[in-house]
PAZAPA-4460 file (N, C-alpha, C; in steps of 0.05 Angstrom, whole numbers, plus 32768, in hexadecimal, padded with zeros to 4 digits):
% residues 174
    n_x    n_y    n_z   ca_x   ca_y   ca_z    c_x    c_y    c_z   seq   type   mol
   8B35   9092   956E   8B1B   9096   957C   8B04   908F   956A     1      X     A
   8B05   9095   9550   8AF0   9090   953E   8AEB   9072   953B     2      X     A
   8B00   9062   953D   8AFD   9045   953A   8AED   9039   9551     3      X     A
   8AF0   9044   9569   8AE3   9039   9581   8AC6   9042   9584     4      X     A
   8ABD   9056   9575   8AA2   9060   9579   8A8D   904A   9575     5      X     A
   8A8D   903B   955F   8A78   9027   955C   8A78   9013   9573     6      X     A
   8A8F   900A   957D   8A8F   8FF7   9593   8A84   9004   95AC     7      X     A
   8A8C   901D   95B1   8A82   902B   95C9   8A63   902E   95C7     8      X     A
   8A5A   9034   95AF   8A3D   9037   95AB   8A2E   901D   95B0     9      X     A
   8A3A   9006   95A7   8A2E   8FEC   95AC   8A2C   8FE7   95CA    10      X     A
   8A41   8FED   95D9   8A41   8FE9   95F6   8A2C   8FFA   9603    11      X     A
   8A29   9013   95FA   8A14   9024   9606   89F9   9019   9600    12      X     A
   89F4   900F   95E8   89DA   9004   95E1   89D4   8FEB   95F2    13      X     A
   89E7   8FDA   95F5   89E3   8FC1   9604   89DE   8FC8   9621    14      X     A
   89ED   8FDB   962C   89E9   8FE2   9649   89CE   8FF0   964D    15      X     A
   89C6   9000   9639   89AC   900E   963C   8995   8FFA   963A    16      X     A
   8997   8FE7   9628   8982   8FD3   9626   897F   8FC3   963F    17      X     A
   8996   8FBB   964A   8996   8FAB   9662   898E   8FBB   967B    18      X     A
   8991   8FD5   967A   898C   8FE6   9691   896F   8FEE   9695    19      X     A
   895D   8FE5   9684   8941   8FED   9688   8936   8FE1   96A1    20      X     A
   8929   8FF1   96B0   891C   8FE7   96C9   8903   8FD8   96C2    21      X     A
   88F9   8FCA   96D5   88E0   8FBB   96D1   88C9   8FCE   96CA    22      X     A
   88C8   8FE5   96D7   88B3   8FF8   96D1   88B5   9002   96B4    23      X     A
   88CD   9006   96AA   88D0   900F   968E   88C8   8FF9   967B    24      X     A
   88CE   8FE0   9681   88C5   8FCA   9670   88A7   8FC8   966F    25      X     A
   889A   8FCB   9686   887D   8FCA   9687   8871   8FE1   9677    26      X     A
   887C   8FF9   967A   8872   9010   966B   8876   900B   964D    27      X     A
   888C   9001   9644   8891   8FFB   9628   887D   8FE8   961D    28      X     A
   8877   8FD3   962D   8864   8FBE   9624   8848   8FCB   9622    29      X     A
   8841   8FDB   9635   8826   8FE8   9634   8824   8FFC   961C    30      X     A
   8839   900C   9618   8839   901F   9602   8837   9011   95E7    31      X     A
   8845   8FFA   95E4   8844   8FEB   95CC   8828   8FE1   95C7    32      X     A
   881B   8FD6   95DC   8800   8FCC   95DA   87ED   8FE3   95D1    33      X     A
   87F0   8FFA   95DD   87DE   9011   95D7   87E3   901B   95BA    34      X     A
   87FC   901D   95B3   8803   9028   9599   87FA   9016   9582    35      X     A
   87FB   8FFC   9586   87F4   8FE8   9572   87D6   8FE1   9572    36      X     A
   87C8   8FEB   9586   87AC   8FE4   9589   879A   8FF1   9574    37      X     A
   8783   8FE5   9570   876F   8FF1   955E   8763   9009   956D    38      X     A
   8760   901F   955E   8756   9037   956A   873A   9034   9576    39      X     A
   8729   9023   956A   870E   901E   9574   870E   9011   9590    40      X     A
   8721   9000   9595   8724   8FF3   95AF   872B   9008   95C4    41      X     A
   873D   901A   95BD   8745   902F   95CF   872D   9042   95D4    42      X     A
   871E   9049   95BF   8707   905A   95C2   86F2   904E   95D5    43      X     A
   86EE   9034   95D2   86DA   9027   95E3   86E2   9029   9601    44      X     A
   86FB   9025   9607   8704   9027   9623   8704   9044   962C    45      X     A
   870B   9056   961A   870C   9072   9621   86F0   907D   9627    46      X     A
   86DC   9073   9619   86C1   907C   961D   86B8   9076   963A    47      X     A
   86C2   9061   9646   86BB   905A   9661   86C7   906C   9676    48      X     A
   86DF   9076   9671   86ED   9084   9687   86F6   90A0   9682    49      X     A
   86F7   90A9   9669   8703   90C4   9664   86F1   90DB   966D    50      X     A
   86D8   90D7   9670   86C6   90ED   9679   86CF   90F8   9694    51      X     A
   86D9   90E6   96A5   86E1   90EE   96C0   86FF   90F5   96C2    52      X     A
   870D   90F5   96AC   872A   90FB   96AD   872F   9116   96A0    53      X     A
   8736   912A   96B0   873D   9143   96A4   875B   9143   969A    54      X     A
   875F   914A   9681   877A   914C   9677   877C   9163   9664    55      X     A
   8795   916D   9662   879B   9183   964F   87B1   917A   963D    56      X     A
   87B2   9187   9626   87C7   9180   9613   87E0   9191   9619    57      X     A
   87F7   9184   961B   8810   9192   961B   881A   9195   95FE    58      X     A
   8813   9181   95EE   8818   9181   95D2   8801   9173   95C4    59      X     A
   87F1   9183   95B6   87DA   9177   95A7   87E4   9163   9593    60      X     A
   87D4   9150   958B   87DC   913C   9577   87E5   914A   955E    61      X     A
   87FE   9143   9555   8808   914F   953D   8818   913A   952E    62      X     A
   8816   913B   9514   8824   9127   9503   883D   9133   94F7    63      X     A
   8850   9122   94F3   8869   912A   94E7   887A   9111   94DF    64      X     A
   8890   9117   94D2   88A1   9101   94C8   88B9   90FE   94DB    65      X     A
   88C1   90E5   94DF   88D9   90DF   94ED   88EB   90CF   94DA    66      X     A
   8905   90D1   94DE   8918   90C2   94CD   891E   90A8   94DC    67      X     A
   891A   9092   94CF   8921   9078   94DA   893E   9072   94D3    68      X     A
   894D   9069   94E7   8969   9061   94E2   896B   9043   94E5    69      X     A
   897D   9038   94D4   8983   901C   94D6   89A1   9019   94DC    70      X     A
   89A9   9001   94E2   89C5   8FFB   94E7   89CC   8FE2   94D8    71      X     A
   89E2   8FE3   94CA   89EC   8FCC   94BB   89F1   8FB6   94D0    72      X     A
   89E5   8F9F   94CC   89EA   8F89   94DF   89E0   8F8E   94FB    73      X     A
   89CE   8FA1   94FE   89C2   8FA9   9517   89D5   8FB8   952A    74      X     A
   89EF   8FB7   9526   8A02   8FC5   9537   8A16   8FD5   9526    75      X     A
   8A14   8FD4   950C   8A28   8FE1   94FB   8A22   8FFE   94F7    76      X     A
   8A2B   9008   94E0   8A29   9024   94DA   8A0C   902C   94D5    77      X     A
   8A04   9044   94DE   89E9   904D   94DB   89E4   9056   94BE    78      X     A
   89CA   9053   94B7   89C2   905D   949D   89A4   9065   949F    79      X     A
   899C   9078   948F   8980   9081   948F   896F   906D   9480    80      X     A
   895D   9061   948D   894B   904D   9482   8934   905A   9472    81      X     A
   892A   906F   947C   8914   907D   946F   8904   908D   9484    82      X     A
   88EF   909A   947B   88DE   90AA   948D   88C4   909B   9493    83      X     A
   88B9   90A2   94AA   88A0   9097   94B3   888E   90AD   94BE    84      X     A
   8875   90AD   94B7   8862   90C0   94C2   8859   90B7   94DD    85      X     A
   885A   90C9   94F1   8851   90C2   950C   883F   90D9   9516    86      X     A
   882F   90D3   952A   881F   90E7   9538   8827   90E6   9555    87      X     A
   882D   90FD   9561   8835   90FE   957D   8822   910F   958C    88      X     A
   8821   910A   95A6   880F   9119   95B8   8819   9116   95D5    89      X     A
   8816   912C   95E4   881D   912C   9600   8806   9138   9610    90      X     A
   87FD   912B   9625   87E7   9135   9635   87F0   9136   9652    91      X     A
   87E2   9146   9662   87E7   9148   967F   87CC   9143   968D    92      X     A
   87CC   9130   969F   87B5   912B   96B0   87B6   913E   96C7    93      X     A
   87A0   914B   96CD   879F   915D   96E4   879F   914D   96FE    94      X     A
   87AA   9158   9713   87AD   914B   972C   8791   9146   9739    95      X     A
   878D   912E   9743   8774   9127   9750   877A   9115   9768    96      X     A
   876C   911A   977E   876E   9108   9796   878B   9101   979D    97      X     A
   879B   9115   97A2   87B7   9112   97AB   87C9   9104   9797    98      X     A
   87C0   9103   977E   87D1   90F8   9769   87E2   910E   975D    99      X     A
   87F9   9107   9754   880B   911A   9747   8801   9120   972B   100      X     A
   8809   9136   9720   8803   913C   9704   8813   9129   96F3   101      X     A
   8806   911C   96E0   8813   9108   96D0   8811   910F   96B2   102      X     A
   8827   910A   96A4   8828   910F   9687   8828   90F4   9678   103      X     A
   881A   90F4   9662   8819   90DC   9651   8823   90E4   9635   104      X     A
   8831   90D1   9629   883D   90D6   960F   8834   90C1   95FB   105      X     A
   8833   90C8   95E1   882D   90B5   95CC   883B   90BD   95B2   106      X     A
   8846   90A8   95A5   8851   90AA   958A   8844   9093   957B   107      X     A
   8833   9099   9568   8824   9085   9559   882C   9086   953B   108      X     A
   882F   906F   9530   8836   906E   9513   881D   9077   9503   109      X     A
   8822   9089   94EF   880D   9092   94DE   8801   90AD   94E7   110      X     A
   87ED   90B6   94D9   87E0   90CF   94DF   87C6   90C7   94EE   111      X     A
   87C8   90C4   9508   87B1   90BC   9518   87B0   90CC   9532   112      X     A
   87A6   90E5   9530   87A6   90F7   9548   8795   90EC   955F   113      X     A
   877E   90E1   955A   876D   90D7   9570   877B   90C0   957E   114      X     A
   8787   90AE   956F   8795   9097   957A   87AB   90A1   958C   115      X     A
   87BA   90B4   9583   87D1   90BF   9593   87C6   90CC   95AD   116      X     A
   87B0   90DA   95AB   87A4   90E6   95C3   879C   90D1   95D7   117      X     A
   878E   90BC   95CE   8785   90A7   95DF   879D   9099   95ED   118      X     A
   87B1   9093   95DD   87C9   9085   95E8   87D7   9096   95FD   119      X     A
   87D9   90B0   95F8   87E5   90C2   960B   87D6   90C3   9626   120      X     A
   87BC   90C4   9624   87AC   90C5   963D   87AE   90AA   964C   121      X     A
   87AD   9094   963D   87B0   907A   964A   87CC   9077   9656   122      X     A
   87E0   9081   9649   87FB   9080   9654   87FC   908F   966F   123      X     A
   87F0   90A6   9670   87F0   90B5   9689   87E1   90A6   969F   124      X     A
   87CA   909B   9698   87BA   908C   96AB   87C9   9073   96B5   125      X     A
   87D7   9065   96A3   87E6   904D   96AB   87FD   9053   96BE   126      X     A
   8805   906C   96C0   881B   9073   96D2   8810   9078   96EF   127      X     A
   87F6   9079   96F1   87EA   907D   970C   87E2   9061   9717   128      X     A
   87EA   905C   9730   87E5   9042   973C   87C7   903C   973D   129      X     A
   87B6   9050   9742   8799   904B   9744   878E   9040   972A   130      X     A
   8799   9048   9713   878E   9040   96F9   879D   9029   96EC   131      X     A
   87B6   9026   96F3   87C8   9013   96E5   87BD   8FF6   96E5   132      X     A
   87B5   8FED   96FC   87AC   8FD1   96FF   8793   8FCC   96EF   133      X     A
   877F   8FDE   96F2   8766   8FD9   96E4   8769   8FDC   96C6   134      X     A
   8779   8FEF   96BD   877D   8FF2   96A0   878E   8FDB   9695   135      X     A
   879F   8FD0   96A5   87AF   8FB9   969C   879C   8FA2   9696   136      X     A
   8789   8F9D   96A8   8777   8F87   96A4   8762   8F8C   968E   137      X     A
   8757   8FA4   968E   8741   8FAA   967B   874A   8FB2   965F   138      X     A
   8762   8FBC   965C   876B   8FC7   9643   8784   8FBA   9638   139      X     A
   879A   8FBB   9647   87B4   8FB2   963D   87B4   8F94   9637   140      X     A
   87AB   8F83   964A   87AC   8F66   9646   879B   8F5E   962E   141      X     A
   8782   8F68   962B   8773   8F61   9613   8780   8F6A   95F9   142      X     A
   878C   8F82   95F9   8799   8F8C   95E1   87B1   8F7A   95DA   143      X     A
   87C0   8F72   95EE   87D7   8F60   95E9   87CE   8F45   95DF   144      X     A
   87B9   8F3A   95EB   87AE   8F21   95E2   87A5   8F22   95C5   145      X     A
   8797   8F38   95BE   878E   8F3C   95A3   87A5   8F3E   958F   146      X     A
   87BA   8F4C   9597   87D2   8F4F   9586   87E0   8F34   9582   147      X     A
   87E2   8F25   9597   87EE   8F0A   9595   87DD   8EF9   9581   148      X     A
   87C3   8EFA   9583   87B2   8EEB   9571   87B6   8EF4   9554   149      X     A
   87B8   8F0E   9550   87BD   8F19   9535   87D8   8F0E   952A   150      X     A
   87EC   8F0E   953B   8807   8F04   9532   8806   8EE6   952C   151      X     A
   87F7   8ED7   953D   87F5   8EBA   9537   87E6   8EB5   951D   152      X     A
   87D1   8EC5   9518   87C1   8EC2   9500   87D3   8EC9   94E7   153      X     A
   87E2   8EDE   94E9   87F4   8EE6   94D3   8809   8ED1   94CE   154      X     A
   8814   8EC6   94E4   8828   8EB1   94E1   881D   8E98   94D4   155      X     A
   8804   8E91   94DB   87F7   8E7A   94CF   87F1   8E7F   94B1   156      X     A
   87E9   8E97   94AA   87E3   8E9D   948E   87FC   8E9D   947D   157      X     A
   8812   8EA7   9488   882B   8EA8   9479   883A   8E8E   9479   158      X     A
   8834   8E7C   948C   8842   8E62   948D   883C   8E52   9474   159      X     A
   8825   8E55   9467   881F   8E47   944F   8831   8E4F   9438   160      X     A
   883B   8E67   9439   884C   8E71   9423   886A   8E6C   9427   161      X     A
   8871   8E5F   943E   888D   8E5B   9444   8899   8E47   9430   162      X     A
   88B1   8E4E   9428   88C0   8E3D   9416   88DA   8E35   9424   163      X     A
   88DE   8E1B   9426   88F7   8E11   9432   890B   8E0B   941C   164      X     A
   8921   8E19   941D   8936   8E14   940A   894B   8E01   9416   165      X     A
   8954   8DEF   9406   8969   8DDD   9410   897C   8DD9   93F9   166      X     A
   8994   8DD0   9400   89A9   8DCB   93EC   89AB   8DAE   93E6   167      X     A
   89AA   8DA8   93CD   89AE   8D8C   93C5   89CC   8D87   93C2   168      X     A
   89D5   8D71   93CB   89F1   8D6A   93C9   89F5   8D5A   93AF   169      X     A
   8A05   8D65   939E   8A0A   8D58   9385   8A1F   8D42   9389   170      X     A
   8A1F   8D2F   9379   8A31   8D18   937B   8A4E   8D1F   937B   171      X     A
   8A57   8D32   9369   8A73   8D38   9368   8A7C   8D4B   937E   172      X     A
   8A69   8D58   938C   8A71   8D6A   93A2   8A73   8D5C   93BD   173      X     A
   8A6A   8D43   93BE   8A6A   8D35   93D7   8A85   8D2B   93E0   174      X     A
***
């Protein structure tokens, strides 16, 4: 039984990855955009809309360490890679205009309580149909475009340092 565990685990991982619904993929994309965003951009958008949004904390922003795990060859044996500081937060939006009570979650790298709070509230708002479309246009798409630009800029900067290694064929080895 012990020999088959890694293979069974791989099958579970593959089926779980493939089993994500379209809604889950959209939420993952949005959460990544919010978590990687500059806090000032989130504050600017929050200043426009948060005054009219009543929310309560289910879990106030708090920082702590999590253990990162790696896998040899991405599917092999697990090992502890190290610890990472994160800030988590959970909020609940109060029901308004026939909307259900909605909870928003955030896990942000580093000690950034305000960032975690903002992401949690935006996560809750993005789950509501009335808010999702407008926030997608006004917040998520610009954040994703900015992130793509940052990645392109970084790739361009590091491309100059790229070293291409090649093997010379020596006469006697040919």
